[in-house]
N, C-alpha and C positions, 0 to 999 in steps of 0.2 A: 698240635703238641701240645700237650697240659701246662698249665702253669697252677702254685700252690692253692691259688684261690679257686677252683673246679673240684680240689679235693676237699670231702666233709669228712667229718667224723661219721661211721655208719650207724652209730649206737652209743648208749652212755655206756657199755660196756668195752668197746673200743676208740679209746680216742685219738684224734690225731691233729698235731702242731707242727709248725713251721715257723722258725724266728727270721729276723730280716738277712740273716748272714747262709738262709739255705738249709739249715740243719732241722730236719725233720724228726719229730718223736710222736714215735706211735706206741701207745699206752694202754694195756691191757689193768680193765678197771672194774674188777669182778671181788674186790675183798674179801668180801662174807663167805666167797666161796672157795677162796684163796687162789683167783685168778685161774679157777678148772674154765676148760674151754668145750663147747659142745657146737653143734653144726652150724648153728645162726653166726659166734665167734668167728669161728674159721672161715666161713663165707667170708664175713668182716674185715678178717685180718686178708685173707687172698685179694680182695679187691681194692683194698688199701695198697698192698705191694704192689699191684698191677698199675695202679693208679699212678704213684710214685716213680714208679720203671720208668714211664711215659714225659715223666715234667725235667727236664735239663735245669730247672731253677734249684732244683732240690739237691743239692751236696753231698750231705751226708744224712742218715738215717739211723736213729736210736729206737732200741726195742726195751721198755721199760714197762713196768708194772706197778699199779699202788697196794700198799698194806704192805705186811712179814713177808709174805710170799710171791716167788716170781710167777709161778706157777703149778699146779696139782698136776699136771695133764688133764687127762677127760674128767669131763665132769661126771657125775655117779646119775645123774638123774639120765643123760644120752647114753649112757654105757648100758642102763637099765632098757632102753629103748630098744638100742641095739641088738642086744642079747633075744630079743622076739623077732630081728629083721629076717626076711629070707637068703639066701646067698646073695642075690642080684641087689636086694638092698644094701647090702653091707659092704658086696664090692664099688657099689656107688659112693657111698659113704667115704670108705676107704680113700677112693679116688679122689675126693675133695680135699681130704687131710693131706694127701700127694699134690697134690696141685697148689697148695697155699704154703708145703716149705720147697718144693720148685721156686714159686714164686720169690719166695725169700733166698732162696740159695742164691738163684741167680741174678737176684737185685744188682742194677749196673752201679748202682752208689755205692760206697763205702757203708758198713753195717756194724753197729755199735749195741750188744746186748748190756744190759745193766740189772743183772742179778745180786738182788738184795737178800733172796732167801732163799727155803727150797726152790728145787726143780724138778720134778718126778716125769715121767712118763716119757708123754709128748715134750714137755716142757724143754727135755734135754736134747731134742731135737732141734727146735727154734733155736736155744744155744748154739748148735754145731752147725747152723746154718749160717749164723754170722761170721764177720770175716775178726769183729774182735770181741773179748768177753770179758768186761770187767765185774768182778764179780766181790763181793762184802765177804768177811771172813764167818757173815754167819750164814754165808750160801751152802745148801748141801744137794746131793744128786742123787738120782734115783731110777735105774730104769728097772720098774716095779711090775711090768707087762707078767711077767711066770707067776707072779704070787696069784692072778687071777686066772692062771691057764691060757693065759694069750703070748702074742710075742711083739717084742716092737719091731715089727714091719715095715712101716709106710716111713718111719723118720733112719731107720740101719743104716743107708748109704750112707747119709750126714754124720752119725755117729761113728761110724767106722773110720772117716776118711779124720774124723776129728779125735780121736782116740788111738784108730790101730786096730788091727784085728785082733791081735792079742789080747787087749785090755778088753775089746768086745765078747769076745768069746766068753770071758770070766763073767761081765757084770751085765751082758744079757741071759745067762745061767741063773747067778746066782741072786742076782735081786739085789743086792747088798747094797746099804746107804753109804756113798763117799762124801767127803767135806771139800772145802775149796781148796785144801791145800793139796791132796790127793787127784782131785781135778787139775789143777794146776802141772802137777807131776804128768799128768797123761796127755796133756795140750789141751784140754775141753778151755781151762780158764787161762788168760795172758796176765790179768794182774790180781791182787786181792787186798783190798782195801778196807779200814776200818768203816763201819755203816756209816758214819759221820761222814767219811770224805771218798763216799760214791760219787755223789755228784759232781765234787771238781773235778773227780778224774774223768769222769767223761767228759766235761767241760774242757778238761787239759787236752783230750783225746782228740777230740771236733775242732779246736783248734789246730792241732798238728795238722791233722789231714785238709783242712781249707789252706794252712800256707802252701799247701803244691798246688800244680796246676790242675784243674779240673778233671781236665779230656786225660790227662796223663793219669789221673788217679784210676778212671774207670778201665782205662786200657790196660792197666798195671794189675787191676782186678783177673780182667779175663784174663790176660796172660799166664796168672797163675794158675787159673782154670784148665787151660789149654794145654800148658806142656806138663800139667803133673799127671805123671806114671807114663808117659810115653818113651819110646826110643829116642836116644840121640843118632838120630841119622840124618841123612841128608834133607831131606823134608822137612825135620823139625828147624834142621839150621837155617836152610833158606828162611822158612816161614819167621823165624826169631829175627833175620837180619832186615828182612822185608818190612817189618812192624817197628823196629828202632831207623830204619832210612823215612818210612812213612810220615813219624811224628816229629824227625829232626825238622823236615821242611814243612809242617804243619805253621800255621799262624801261632798258636800257642807255644811250638817246640820252639822257633823262632823270636818271641818273645822271653820265653825263659833263657835263651841262651844270650840275647842282649842285655836282658837287666843284668843277668851275671857279669858278665863284661864291664857293664857301663855301671856297676855296683849301687844298682837302686830295687825298688822294690818293684816286682813283676806284676802289671796291670791285673792280677787278681788277688793278690795282697792287698793291694793299694786300695781297691774297690769293697772289702769287706769294711762293717761298721764295728768297731774295738765294741765291746758290751763290760769289759774291767779292766785294771791296770796289767794285768797279765797277761791278757791279748794283746795291749798296745806294746807290751815287752817283747811279746812273739813277733810282732808285726815289725818293730824295729829291728831285732834280730836277724830274722831275715834267712837265706841260707847263702850267698853270697857275700 
């Protein structure tokens, strides 16, 4: 089993950090190029997401970036190189990006995207793969591929899931730039904050997640993925019944129910390291 100390920042352009409560932050650190990514950055992100998935001590992951832009999508130099690739080389390149997005989308831990500025092209895919997207008032989004005679292919399953088919049919074709308020209306963004309040909002959201049973949070995420778009038939009903029965008799389920009835904090809350006054208030409040 992986532990946080086994996970290292793969490069200066992709940073990794984890705090004492198990909140990991993956930071794209290429501000001079607006955090555009190329094949090496994609490989670094993919490896980090894979390592985090194997680490039970990581409870939450935040995806962030430095500078004014969240990410400009594909790096221009990388795109220039790809233009001269053969079909097979392009296919291999696309598969690497698709695997990175898959690793992020299906990460067992809850994920938060902190979008402070522009998110173009593949960066919209990154946001779409995260469970929660917190954006600043200055955030903007653009599925810009058709401007270059391309299509947003590898990110499309995640973007369509995030904003729906109708909106995707528009923005895939028009490459219009839209802003945080429209992104929230479409379902891509969950909350919009002033830039100065974005860090505090991310901290508050991580606290909210950490207050819940870590196993239950992971299973709740998987539940949402598994039941989406399924027919409500006997197979689905049986599956959901089996899952609630299993977690009720699990050690975490038993501890959560016992703590609730005894009007005390469950062990996962008591084990947290309060990092500020607001977190202490949250822990004292609890759910029971």
